[in-house]
N, C-alpha and C positions, 0 to 999 in steps of 0.2 A: 617266393623263392623255391619252395617244394615244388610248387605245381609247375614251374618252368623247367628244373631240373628233372623232373619225370618226364614230360615232353621231351626235351632233347635226349635223354636217355631212351626213349620210344623210338627216337628219329633213329640214332645211332644203331640199335639192334635190327632197324628195319635195312638199313644201309648196308651192315656188315652180313644179315641174312641172305642179303644180294650178293655178297664175294664171291662164293663157292658156285654158283648156277649161271650157266650159260643160256641167254634166249635164242633160242632158233627162230630162225627166217622163214624156212618152209614150212609151215603149219596149214594143214587142212583148214579151211574155211577163212584164212586170214585175207583181209581187205584192205586195200588201200583206196580213199578217195583222192583223186589230184585233180587239177585244173591246168589246162594249156591254152595260152593265147598270143596272139600274134601282134605285130607292130600297129595295125590298121582296129584293134579292139574286139576282134572276133575271137569267141570263147569256144572250149569244147571242154565239156568233163569226164574224163576218165575213170573209171573203176576197175581197179585190178583185183581178180579174186584167185588163191590156191584152190583149184577144185579137181579132184581127183589125180589118180595116178599113171604112170607110162614106164616103159622100160626104155631106154635110149642106149646104144652100145653097151647093152648088159648091164647098164647102172638104173637102177631104178631112181625115177624122179617125180616130182609134183609139176604136175599141170599149171600154169599161170594163165588166165584168160584175162581179156581188157574187154571193156566194153565203151566205145567210145560214143559220145550224146552232143552232138553239134548244134549249136545254136540256131542253123538253119532246120532243126526238125530231124535230118537223118540219125539215124542210130546204126551202128555195126558194133555186133559181138565176134569176137575171134578170138581163137587160141594163139597165144603168142610166146611161148618158149616152155621147155622144160627147166626144173631149177633144182638143183639138191646141193647137199653139205658134205663136208668132210673137214672136220679139224679147224672149224671156226670158218673155213671158205664156203663160200656161196658161189655156186657156179651155173653158169645158164648155157641152152641148148637151144639158139634160134629156130623157131618152126620152119622157117623159109630158106634154113642153110640146108641144102641138099649132102654135104659133106658132114652134117650131125656134128661139128667141132664145138667142144665145150670151152667156156671163155670164162674167167675168173670175174664174177660180179663184184663180191666184196670179200674183203679178208679183216676179220673183226678181232682176229689173234695180233694185228700189229700193235705197236707199243710205240711210246713216244719218241721221234726222230727217226723211227726206221724209214726206208727207200725201199719202193719196190718199182719195175718196170713191169709194166702190163700189156702184153700182146693180145689185145682183144680185135676189135675193130679199129685197126692202127696201133701205133705203140706209144702209150702214156708213161709218164712218170708221176708216181704217187708219195706223198710226204708227209707223214702226221706230225702237222704242227701242235696238237694241244691233245690232252684224253683228260676226260673228266665225268662226271654224273649228271642226269638231267633226270627230274621227277615228273610224274604225270600226277594228273587230277584225283587219283587213287593212291597217293603217296608211294607210288612202285617206282624205283631208281633203275636206270637204264645206262648202261657203259656207252659214252660218246666219244668220237674222234673228229675232230678238225682236220680235214685234210688239204692239201694244195697239189692241184692237178693238171697236167697239161701235156699236150702233143708235143713229140719230139721226134729227133732225125735219130738215122743208125746210129751218129755218133754222141746220141745223148743230149741234144741242145733242143731247146724250145721251136715250136716251127712258127707259133701265132704271137700276135702283138694285141692287148698283153699277153706274155707266153705263157700265163698259167692263170686260174681262178681257185677259190676257197669254197668248200662245202663240207657239211654234216653227214656222220655215217653213224646210226645209232642202232646198236646190236638188237638184233630181232625185227627191227626197222626197218631199214636200209639208208637212204639218201633223204636230202629237204626236197628232193624234186620229183621223184617216182621212183618205183620198185626195181626198175629197168634201165636207171641210170645211176651210175656209182661214180664215173669218172670221166665221163666221155665229154669231148671239149663243145662248149659253144659260144657262139657268137652274136651280133646284134641282129643277125638274120634267123638266128636260130628262135623258134616258139618259146615263150617263157612258161617255165613249167614248175609247179611247188605241190607238194604233197600236202594236201590239207588237213587228214587225219588217216589213221592205220588202225584198224578194228582187229579183235582177237576173241572169238567166242562170243560175238555180237556188243562186245564192250570196245569203247575207244579207249586205246592204248597210249597213242601218241599222238598229240596235234601240230600243226607246223609252229604254232608261235611256242608249243613246250618245247620242241627240240632246238629252237633257237633262243632259248631263254638262256639266263645265267646258270653257269653249272654249279654244283655243290660241291661242298668238303666232305665228299663221303668216301668210298672205296679208294677211289683215284682222285688225291686232290688237284683243284687246277693248276696243270703246270704246261709249260710254253716250250716249244721248241723253236729257237731263233733262228731264222731262215737265212742262210749266209748267201748273196746272190755271188756267181763266179766272178774271178778277177780276169778282165781282158785286157790285153794290151797290142800296141802295134808293136813292129820291130823296132821303131825308134824309143820305144819304153813309155807311147803315149797312152793313158788308160783310156779305154774306148765304152761307151754308155751302153752298148749292145752289139752282140756278137755280129760280125760280117758275114754276108751271105757267101761272099769268094774271096779268095785270098788267102794270105800267110799270117797268121795272129798267134799269140800266147796267151793261154787260158789255165788258170791255176796253176802256173808253172810249167805248162806242157805247151810244144809246138803244134798248132794245128794248121794243116792245109787243108783248102776247102776248093775244088776245083766248077 
């Protein structure tokens, strides 16, 4: 009993030690190993690495490189984007964007139930459904969010069917797809992506299976936000299963006209 108590006490101390510390995303030498595959089984290994510094729009940034290793034997190594952090928000500036526009990549300061509209490459709605912590093989705790994301139109309506997907964000690691994919919509024609492992200082700090494991009851107990789909009715009062592309209807008590 005493040994079990001491183990629990040690675990609690480790969790609460994490409570006041933010795990930065843009760290020199941090590496992500990812896999991309398509519908016919072709695969490509991707290695993203934070390497070096640059200044874009007078903002100091880390440089993120990606090495593509195709199963055909072709290898491409290129500079992908500049990355910087402000107030737990991670921004990226795409290397091929001549305007050097900064886009929000992650917001690790979001809380349960928060919803934001992100104008990146397209407009996306992001809602935090759950907040908890996950533990890696070194018994280190990382704050994790389950988010729901989907492309929306100017009126805030989802564009795609199904209208959204769910994915994990882990503080200091990013998403369970790859470090440059946080909220973008993908469908059956989009290549499959998975973040196999993330490394810092040469040590693996998170794997895909750890990121998708059961959360712990640590600093942030496992909590869930119950997503409520919008109530949509036609003018005769009949409830609709999905929002019409055109016409007049009632959405959450508000009259909507789509031409």
